[in-house]
C-alpha positions as CSV (number, residue, x, y, z in Angstrom):
1,M,45.3,-112.8,67.3
2,L,47.2,-113.9,64.2
3,Q,44.4,-116.5,63.5
4,R,41.7,-113.8,63.6
5,L,43.8,-111.4,61.5
6,A,44.5,-114.1,58.9
7,G,40.8,-115.1,58.8
8,W,39.7,-111.5,58.4
9,C,42.2,-110.8,55.6
10,Y,41.1,-114.0,53.8
11,R,37.4,-113.3,53.9
12,R,37.8,-109.6,53.1
13,R,40.6,-110.1,50.6
14,R,39.3,-107.5,48.0
15,R,39.2,-104.8,50.7
16,V,42.7,-105.7,51.9
17,L,44.1,-105.7,48.4
18,V,42.6,-102.3,47.6
19,L,43.9,-100.9,50.8
20,W,47.5,-102.0,50.0
21,I,47.2,-100.7,46.4
22,V,46.0,-97.3,47.8
23,A,48.8,-97.3,50.3
24,L,51.4,-98.0,47.6
25,I,50.1,-95.3,45.2
26,G,49.5,-92.8,48.0
27,V,53.0,-93.1,49.6
28,S,54.7,-93.2,46.2
29,A,52.8,-90.0,45.1
30,V,53.5,-88.1,48.3
31,G,57.2,-89.2,48.2
32,A,57.5,-88.1,44.5
33,N,55.9,-84.7,45.3
34,V,57.8,-83.9,48.5
35,G,61.1,-85.3,47.2
36,S,64.0,-86.3,49.3
37,T,66.9,-84.6,51.1
38,F,69.4,-87.4,51.3
39,A,72.7,-86.5,53.0
40,Q,75.5,-87.0,50.5
41,G,78.4,-86.1,52.8
42,F,79.8,-87.8,55.9
43,S,80.4,-85.7,59.0
44,L,81.0,-86.4,62.6
45,A,81.0,-83.9,65.4
46,G,84.2,-83.7,67.4
47,T,86.5,-85.0,64.6
48,E,89.3,-82.9,63.1
49,S,87.7,-83.2,59.6
50,Q,84.5,-81.7,61.0
51,R,86.4,-78.8,62.7
52,A,88.1,-78.1,59.3
53,A,84.7,-78.1,57.6
54,D,83.2,-75.8,60.2
55,L,86.1,-73.4,59.8
56,L,85.8,-73.3,56.1
57,A,82.1,-72.6,56.3
58,S,82.5,-69.7,58.7
59,R,85.7,-68.0,57.2
60,F,85.1,-68.7,53.5
61,P,81.4,-67.9,52.9
62,A,81.9,-68.2,49.1
63,R,82.8,-71.8,49.7
64,A,79.8,-72.5,51.9
65,G,78.3,-74.8,49.2
66,D,79.7,-77.8,47.5
67,E,82.0,-77.8,44.4
68,G,81.5,-79.7,41.2
69,Q,83.6,-80.1,38.1
70,I,83.1,-80.0,34.4
71,V,85.8,-82.3,33.1
72,F,86.5,-82.5,29.4
73,A,89.0,-84.1,27.0
74,H,90.1,-83.6,23.4
75,A,92.6,-85.8,21.7
76,G,94.0,-82.8,19.8
77,G,94.5,-80.8,23.0
78,V,92.1,-78.7,25.0
79,Q,94.0,-75.5,23.9
80,D,92.6,-75.9,20.4
81,P,90.9,-72.5,19.6
82,A,87.7,-74.1,18.5
83,V,87.5,-76.3,21.6
84,A,88.4,-73.4,23.9
85,A,85.7,-71.2,22.4
86,R,83.1,-74.0,22.7
87,L,84.0,-74.7,26.4
88,E,84.2,-71.0,27.3
89,S,80.7,-70.6,26.0
90,L,79.6,-73.6,28.1
91,F,81.2,-72.1,31.3
92,A,79.5,-68.8,30.7
93,E,76.1,-70.4,30.4
94,V,76.7,-72.6,33.5
95,A,77.6,-69.5,35.5
96,K,74.1,-68.1,34.8
97,V,72.4,-71.2,36.2
98,P,70.6,-70.5,39.6
99,H,72.6,-71.5,42.7
100,V,75.9,-71.4,40.8
101,S,78.2,-69.0,42.6
102,S,81.1,-69.1,40.2
103,V,82.8,-71.1,37.5
104,V,86.6,-71.1,37.4
105,S,87.7,-71.9,33.8
106,P,91.0,-73.7,33.1
107,Y,91.6,-71.0,30.5
108,S,91.7,-68.3,33.1
109,P,94.8,-67.3,35.1
110,E,93.1,-68.6,38.3
111,G,92.5,-72.0,36.7
112,A,95.8,-72.4,34.9
113,R,96.6,-75.5,37.1
114,Q,93.4,-77.2,35.8
115,I,94.9,-78.3,32.5
116,A,96.7,-81.6,32.5
117,R,100.4,-81.8,31.6
118,N,99.7,-83.7,28.4
119,G,97.2,-81.0,27.4
120,D,94.4,-83.4,26.5
121,I,92.3,-83.2,29.7
122,A,91.2,-80.2,31.7
123,Y,88.4,-79.3,34.1
124,A,86.5,-76.2,35.3
125,T,85.3,-75.9,38.9
126,V,81.7,-75.1,39.6
127,Q,81.0,-73.5,43.0
128,F,77.4,-73.8,44.3
129,D,75.9,-71.7,47.0
130,R,74.6,-74.7,48.9
131,V,75.5,-78.3,49.7
132,A,74.8,-81.0,47.2
133,S,71.7,-82.4,48.8
134,K,70.1,-78.9,48.8
135,I,70.7,-78.1,45.1
136,P,67.4,-78.2,43.2
137,D,66.9,-80.8,40.6
138,A,66.2,-78.1,38.0
139,T,69.7,-76.7,38.5
140,I,71.4,-80.1,38.0
141,S,69.2,-80.9,35.0
142,R,70.1,-77.5,33.4
143,I,73.8,-78.1,33.8
144,R,73.5,-81.6,32.5
145,S,71.6,-80.3,29.4
146,L,74.2,-77.6,28.7
147,A,77.1,-80.1,29.0
148,H,75.3,-82.6,26.7
149,H,74.8,-79.9,24.0
150,A,78.4,-78.8,24.2
151,E,79.7,-82.3,23.8
152,G,80.3,-83.6,20.3
153,G,83.0,-84.4,17.8
154,D,86.2,-85.2,19.6
155,V,85.2,-83.4,22.8
156,R,84.2,-85.6,25.7
157,I,82.5,-83.9,28.7
158,A,81.7,-85.5,32.1
159,L,80.4,-83.9,35.3
160,G,82.1,-84.6,38.6
161,G,80.8,-84.0,42.1
162,R,78.2,-85.5,44.5
163,M,75.4,-83.3,43.1
164,F,75.6,-85.0,39.7
165,Q,75.6,-88.5,41.1
166,Q,72.6,-90.7,40.3
167,F,71.2,-92.7,43.1
168,G,68.1,-94.2,44.7
169,G,65.4,-96.7,43.9
170,I,65.8,-100.2,42.7
171,G,68.9,-100.5,40.5
172,P,70.5,-103.2,38.4
173,A,71.9,-105.0,41.4
174,E,68.4,-105.3,43.0
175,L,66.9,-106.4,39.7
176,I,69.5,-109.1,39.3
177,G,68.6,-110.2,42.9
178,I,64.9,-110.4,42.0
179,L,65.7,-112.4,38.8
180,A,67.8,-114.8,40.8
181,A,64.9,-115.2,43.4
182,I,62.5,-115.9,40.5
183,V,64.6,-118.7,39.3
184,I,65.1,-120.2,42.8
185,L,61.4,-120.0,43.6
186,L,60.5,-121.6,40.3
187,V,62.8,-124.5,41.2
188,A,61.4,-124.7,44.7
189,F,57.7,-124.4,43.9
190,G,57.6,-125.6,40.3
191,S,54.7,-123.2,39.7
192,L,54.6,-119.8,38.2
193,L,51.7,-118.7,40.4
194,A,53.3,-119.9,43.7
195,M,56.6,-118.3,42.6
196,G,55.0,-114.9,41.9
197,L,53.3,-114.5,45.3
198,P,56.5,-113.9,47.4
199,I,57.8,-111.6,44.7
200,L,54.6,-109.6,44.6
201,V,54.5,-109.2,48.4
202,A,58.2,-108.2,48.5
203,L,57.6,-105.5,45.8
204,F,54.6,-104.1,47.6
205,G,56.5,-103.8,50.8
206,I,59.6,-102.3,49.1
207,G,57.5,-99.8,47.1
208,I,55.9,-98.4,50.2
209,G,59.0,-98.7,52.3
210,L,61.1,-96.6,49.8
211,G,58.5,-93.9,49.8
212,F,58.7,-93.7,53.6
213,V,62.6,-93.6,53.4
214,E,62.3,-90.5,51.1
215,L,59.9,-88.9,53.6
216,L,62.1,-89.8,56.6
217,S,65.0,-88.0,54.9
218,H,63.3,-84.7,55.7
219,V,63.2,-85.6,59.4
220,I,66.4,-87.4,60.1
221,A,69.8,-87.3,58.3
222,T,69.7,-90.2,55.8
223,P,72.5,-91.2,53.4
224,D,71.8,-91.4,49.7
225,F,72.5,-95.1,49.7
226,A,69.8,-95.9,52.2
227,T,67.3,-96.7,49.4
228,Q,69.7,-99.4,48.1
229,L,70.1,-100.9,51.5
230,A,66.4,-100.8,52.2
231,S,65.7,-102.4,48.8
232,M,68.2,-105.2,49.2
233,I,67.1,-106.1,52.8
234,G,63.5,-105.7,51.8
235,I,63.8,-108.1,48.9
236,G,65.6,-110.6,51.0
237,V,63.2,-110.7,54.0
238,G,60.1,-110.1,51.9
239,I,60.7,-113.2,49.7
240,D,61.9,-115.2,52.7
241,Y,58.8,-114.5,54.8
242,A,56.3,-115.0,52.0
243,L,58.1,-118.2,50.9
244,F,57.8,-119.6,54.4
245,I,54.1,-118.9,54.6
246,V,53.3,-120.1,51.1
247,T,55.2,-123.3,51.7
248,R,53.1,-123.9,54.9
249,Y,49.9,-123.1,53.0
250,R,50.7,-125.6,50.3
251,Q,51.4,-128.2,52.9
252,G,48.0,-127.6,54.4
253,L,46.3,-128.1,51.1
254,D,48.2,-131.3,50.6
255,E,47.0,-132.5,54.0
256,G,43.4,-131.9,53.0
257,F,42.6,-128.6,54.7
258,A,40.2,-126.1,53.1
259,P,41.9,-123.0,51.7
260,E,40.8,-120.7,54.5
261,H,41.8,-123.2,57.2
262,A,45.2,-123.7,55.4
263,V,45.7,-119.9,55.3
264,V,44.9,-119.4,59.0
265,R,47.1,-122.3,60.0
266,A,50.0,-121.0,57.8
267,I,49.8,-117.5,59.4
268,D,49.4,-119.0,62.9
269,T,52.5,-121.1,62.5
270,A,54.8,-119.7,59.9
271,G,53.4,-116.2,60.4
272,R,54.4,-116.3,64.0
273,A,58.0,-117.1,63.0
274,V,57.8,-114.2,60.4
275,V,56.7,-111.7,63.1
276,F,59.5,-112.9,65.4
277,A,62.1,-112.8,62.7
278,G,61.0,-109.4,61.5
279,C,61.2,-108.0,65.1
280,T,64.7,-109.5,65.4
281,V,65.8,-107.8,62.2
282,V,64.3,-104.5,63.3
283,I,66.1,-104.8,66.7
284,S,69.4,-105.4,64.9
285,L,68.9,-102.4,62.6
286,L,68.0,-100.1,65.4
287,G,71.1,-101.3,67.2
288,L,72.9,-99.1,64.7
289,F,72.0,-96.1,66.9
290,L,74.8,-97.3,69.2
291,M,77.3,-96.3,66.4
292,G,76.7,-92.7,67.4
293,V,76.7,-91.4,63.8
294,D,73.7,-89.3,62.5
295,F,73.5,-90.7,59.0
296,V,73.7,-94.2,60.3
297,N,70.7,-93.5,62.4
298,G,68.7,-92.4,59.4
299,M,69.8,-95.5,57.5
300,A,68.7,-97.7,60.4
301,V,65.3,-96.1,60.7
302,G,64.6,-96.2,57.0
303,T,65.5,-99.8,56.6
304,S,63.7,-100.8,59.8
305,V,60.5,-99.2,58.4
306,T,60.9,-101.1,55.2
307,V,61.3,-104.4,57.0
308,G,58.3,-103.6,59.2
309,I,56.1,-102.9,56.2
310,V,57.3,-106.1,54.4
311,M,56.5,-108.1,57.6
312,L,53.0,-106.5,57.8
313,A,52.4,-107.3,54.1
314,S,53.4,-111.0,54.7
315,I,50.7,-111.5,57.4
316,T,47.9,-109.3,55.8
317,L,48.4,-108.9,52.1
318,L,49.6,-112.5,51.5
319,P,46.6,-114.1,53.2
320,A,44.3,-112.0,51.0
321,I,46.2,-113.0,47.8
322,L,46.1,-116.6,48.9
323,G,42.4,-116.2,49.1
324,F,42.2,-115.3,45.5
325,A,44.5,-118.2,44.5
326,G,42.7,-120.8,46.6
327,R,43.4,-124.4,45.4
328,T,44.9,-123.1,42.2
329,I,48.2,-122.2,43.9
330,D,50.0,-124.8,41.8
331,R,48.5,-123.6,38.5
332,F,50.9,-123.0,35.6
333,S,53.2,-125.7,36.9
334,I,56.5,-126.3,35.1
335,R,56.7,-129.9,36.3
336,R,54.8,-133.0,35.4
337,S,51.9,-133.7,37.8
338,R,52.9,-136.2,40.3
339,A,52.1,-137.2,43.9
340,P,54.0,-135.2,46.5
341,K,57.1,-137.0,47.8
342,P,56.8,-138.3,51.4
343,R,58.7,-136.2,53.8
344,E,61.0,-139.1,54.8
345,R,62.3,-139.3,51.2
346,T,63.2,-135.6,50.8
347,L,66.8,-134.5,50.7
348,W,66.6,-132.2,53.7
349,Y,64.9,-134.8,55.9
350,R,67.6,-137.3,55.2
351,W,70.4,-134.8,55.7
352,S,68.9,-133.8,59.1
353,R,69.1,-137.5,60.1
354,V,72.7,-137.7,59.0
355,V,73.6,-134.7,61.2
356,Q,71.6,-136.1,64.1
357,R,73.4,-139.5,63.9
358,R,76.8,-137.9,63.8
359,P,76.5,-134.5,65.6
360,W,80.2,-134.2,66.7
361,P,81.7,-134.4,63.2
362,A,79.1,-132.0,61.9
363,L,79.7,-129.6,64.8
364,L,83.5,-129.6,64.5
365,G,83.4,-129.4,60.7
366,G,81.0,-126.5,60.7
367,L,82.9,-124.7,63.5
368,A,86.2,-125.1,61.7
369,L,84.8,-123.7,58.4
370,L,83.2,-120.7,60.1
371,V,86.3,-119.8,62.1
372,A,88.5,-120.2,58.9
373,L,86.2,-117.8,57.0
374,A,86.2,-115.3,59.9
375,I,90.0,-115.0,60.2
376,P,90.3,-112.3,57.4
377,M,87.9,-110.1,59.4
378,L,90.9,-109.2,61.6
379,S,92.4,-107.3,58.7
380,M,89.3,-105.8,57.3
381,R,89.7,-102.2,56.0
382,L,86.7,-99.9,56.1
383,A,86.1,-96.8,53.9
384,F,83.3,-95.0,52.1
385,P,82.6,-95.3,48.4
386,D,83.6,-92.6,46.0
387,A,82.9,-91.9,42.4
388,G,85.5,-94.5,41.4
389,G,83.1,-97.2,42.5
390,N,80.2,-95.9,40.4
391,P,79.1,-97.6,37.2
392,T,80.9,-96.4,34.1
393,S,77.5,-95.2,32.8
394,D,77.4,-92.6,35.5
395,T,78.9,-89.2,34.5
396,T,80.7,-88.8,37.9
397,R,82.6,-92.1,37.2
398,R,83.7,-90.9,33.8
399,A,84.8,-87.6,35.3
400,Y,86.7,-89.5,38.0
401,D,88.5,-91.6,35.4
402,L,89.4,-88.5,33.3
403,V,90.8,-86.6,36.2
404,A,92.8,-89.7,37.3
405,D,94.2,-90.1,33.8
406,G,95.1,-86.5,33.3
407,F,96.2,-85.3,36.8
408,G,96.8,-88.5,38.8
409,P,94.5,-90.5,41.1
410,G,95.1,-88.2,44.1
411,F,93.3,-85.3,42.5
412,N,90.0,-87.1,43.1
413,G,90.5,-86.9,46.8
414,P,92.4,-83.8,47.9
415,L,93.1,-83.2,51.6
416,I,91.9,-79.8,52.6
417,L,94.0,-78.1,55.3
418,A,92.1,-75.4,57.1
419,A,94.3,-73.0,59.1
420,E,93.1,-70.4,61.6
421,Y,95.0,-67.6,63.4
422,P,94.4,-64.2,65.0
423,K,94.3,-61.2,62.7
424,G,97.7,-59.7,62.2
425,T,99.6,-62.9,62.9
426,D,102.8,-63.6,61.0
427,V,101.8,-66.4,58.7
428,A,105.4,-67.4,57.9
429,A,104.5,-70.8,59.6
430,L,102.2,-71.4,56.6
431,D,105.1,-71.1,54.2
432,T,107.1,-73.4,56.3
433,L,104.2,-75.8,56.3
434,V,103.9,-75.7,52.5
435,S,107.6,-76.4,52.1
436,R,107.4,-79.4,54.5
437,L,104.3,-80.7,52.7
438,Q,106.0,-80.6,49.3
439,H,108.8,-82.8,50.7
440,T,106.4,-85.2,52.5
441,P,106.3,-88.7,51.0
442,D,103.1,-89.7,49.1
443,V,102.2,-86.0,48.4
444,A,101.9,-85.2,44.7
445,A,101.3,-81.5,44.9
446,V,100.4,-78.6,47.3
447,V,98.1,-75.7,46.3
448,G,97.9,-72.6,48.4
449,P,97.8,-71.1,50.9
450,Q,94.7,-69.1,50.0
451,A,93.8,-66.5,52.6
452,S,90.2,-65.9,53.8
453,P,88.5,-62.5,53.1
454,S,88.6,-61.9,56.9
455,G,92.3,-62.3,57.1
456,D,92.3,-64.8,59.9
457,A,92.2,-68.2,58.1
458,A,93.7,-69.9,55.1
459,V,93.2,-73.0,53.1
460,I,95.8,-75.4,51.6
461,R,95.0,-78.3,49.2
462,V,97.2,-81.3,49.5
463,I,97.0,-83.7,46.5
464,P,98.0,-87.3,47.5
465,V,99.8,-89.5,45.0
466,S,97.2,-92.3,45.4
467,S,93.4,-92.6,45.1
468,P,91.0,-91.7,47.9
469,Q,90.4,-95.5,48.5
470,S,94.0,-96.4,48.7
471,Q,95.6,-97.5,51.9
472,T,98.5,-95.1,51.1
473,T,96.2,-92.1,51.3
474,S,94.8,-93.3,54.6
475,D,98.3,-93.7,55.9
476,L,99.2,-90.2,54.8
477,V,96.5,-88.5,57.0
478,H,97.8,-89.6,60.4
479,P,101.4,-88.5,59.8
480,L,100.2,-85.1,58.6
481,R,98.1,-84.7,61.8
482,D,100.5,-86.2,64.3
483,D,103.9,-85.0,62.9
484,V,104.1,-82.7,59.9
485,L,101.6,-80.1,60.9
486,P,102.6,-79.8,64.6
487,R,106.2,-79.4,63.7
488,A,105.6,-76.8,61.0
489,V,103.4,-74.5,63.1
490,Q,105.2,-75.1,66.4
491,G,105.7,-71.9,68.3
492,S,103.2,-69.9,66.3
493,D,99.5,-69.0,66.8
494,V,98.5,-71.0,63.7
495,Q,96.2,-74.0,64.1
496,V,95.7,-76.3,61.2
497,H,93.0,-79.0,60.7
498,V,93.1,-81.7,58.1
499,G,89.7,-82.0,56.4
500,G,88.1,-82.8,53.1
501,L,85.9,-85.7,52.0
502,T,88.8,-88.2,52.1
503,A,89.8,-87.2,55.7
504,S,86.1,-87.1,56.7
505,S,85.7,-90.6,55.4
506,I,88.7,-91.9,57.3
507,D,87.4,-90.2,60.6
508,V,83.9,-91.7,60.2
509,S,85.3,-95.2,59.3
510,E,87.5,-95.2,62.4
511,R,84.6,-94.2,64.6
512,L,82.4,-96.9,63.1
513,S,85.2,-99.5,63.6
514,S,85.6,-98.6,67.2
515,R,81.9,-98.9,67.9
516,L,81.3,-102.1,65.9
517,P,82.0,-104.4,68.9
518,I,79.5,-102.5,71.0
519,F,76.9,-102.7,68.3
520,I,77.4,-106.5,67.8
521,A,77.4,-107.1,71.5
522,A,74.2,-105.1,72.0
523,V,72.4,-106.9,69.2
524,L,73.4,-110.3,70.6
525,V,72.3,-109.4,74.1
526,L,68.9,-108.1,72.8
527,S,68.4,-111.2,70.7
528,F,69.3,-113.4,73.6
529,L,66.7,-111.7,75.8
530,L,64.0,-111.9,73.1
531,L,64.7,-115.6,72.4
532,M,64.7,-116.3,76.1
533,A,61.3,-114.7,76.5
534,V,59.9,-116.6,73.5
535,F,61.3,-120.1,74.3
536,R,61.6,-119.7,78.1
537,S,65.0,-121.4,77.9
538,L,68.7,-120.4,78.4
539,L,70.2,-123.1,76.2
540,V,68.3,-122.2,73.0
541,P,69.1,-118.5,73.0
542,L,72.7,-119.2,74.0
543,K,73.1,-121.5,71.0
544,A,71.5,-118.9,68.8
545,V,73.8,-116.2,70.0
546,I,76.9,-118.3,69.4
547,M,75.6,-119.2,65.9
548,N,75.0,-115.5,65.2
549,L,78.4,-114.6,66.3
550,L,80.1,-117.2,64.2
551,S,78.0,-116.4,61.1
552,I,78.6,-112.6,61.5
553,G,82.4,-113.3,61.8
554,A,82.4,-115.5,58.8
555,A,80.3,-113.0,56.7
556,Y,82.7,-110.1,57.7
557,G,85.7,-112.4,56.9
558,V,84.4,-113.1,53.4
559,V,83.7,-109.3,52.8
């Protein structure tokens, strides 16, 4: 089948190339018009943080949407009359923007706590009527424009909140990866044309794949970093697959085959390995469904689709492009023309013979290295990224740093305590709770309680002394849930849940950690069965499973 497919693509290369170009333009255009609805929050049904979120959504309708911040700084103090007048005007304009419910100014009695002690930094809270992923781009663009025009002189303004974060597409990290691949391929092939083919195939596959990821976000919950993951894996497998096929094609030409025969042979041999490898990657990615988290499922589907498209491009688009290249595959060589080196004289051939002659030292040495690298995996700490990990060019990172400088690192990740109780309940337990929280180690401040309009719920903000990513913050959540809260409300009808983005991140990370062994085991079992079906052997898949387990452990250990 692959032979017929390769021959058809080679002979009808113009038609194949046009079809891929149309697919790239079409999917990109549809994706751009439809847009994306990436999930920018992490939630998990059945966790305490999700119960807190559900309670806040039902009892505090004004807080149904997400909250952003307008963070500003002035070396002469934010209370300067000219600065205050300029910022108050900005807040008034932002309050008029569609989908903004309210703006709490630090110059108002309600926002008095929003001015730092040194007086140089302050922030206003912007309440939206919907979650970050549902806020129209026009709203975000308008607020960005207003903030930009208000900035100037000694006044610095940054926007905080998930709605203002920039994401998606191929970013600097992916471009650096492509540049590194270009250099490596030039060294490997010594030809500009041969180097460009794997890059071209990978870019076609990624371009179409990212369009599908955006479309899939309307159907299945997909995190906003799914495009980066799809790009990185797409670049890796795309270049790898095309490199394998182009290398086999060049070998065929060196052995005297006609270009069409060399293409068919390359796809029938290397192409088979590409299809098998692609299926294995897809199986591994779809194994993420075993993690039992909705946004992970979306990430798995989006990345699997990208890998599948890259694999399809490798066995259809690449044969067509090789048809155009023909025997000129080594044109624009950066090396002096010389006869190809016999296989027996190549470095890798000689290294393989060294390993074959001394298998036990190689086995024990490799095993010791992998086990040593895997040991740190036992102390790996998982969490989700926050604005503190964004590039400094991103306005959310600048807002994060300003808030940390002015108020302390914990203000970037407050814990939200959602309390519920029957109407008419004596809420003295909440006062007791606030008192206990104020004397709890690693708590910087406590704000509230603020009662709900319905009178049967309240919200308390707990500001940790450490940043959201800190181990100290993670260690604070469990004592609150297991000791401080139960003791404070014991004997009352008040129930309190610890929520907020930081607590939600901890809950999801713990769920993922607990499911990780199941995921790895399932992928290894499926890979074993697939290899057994292909090679009709037990020893080959068993060796592959052991190698996978060792390499996964070593990779996690390095991370």
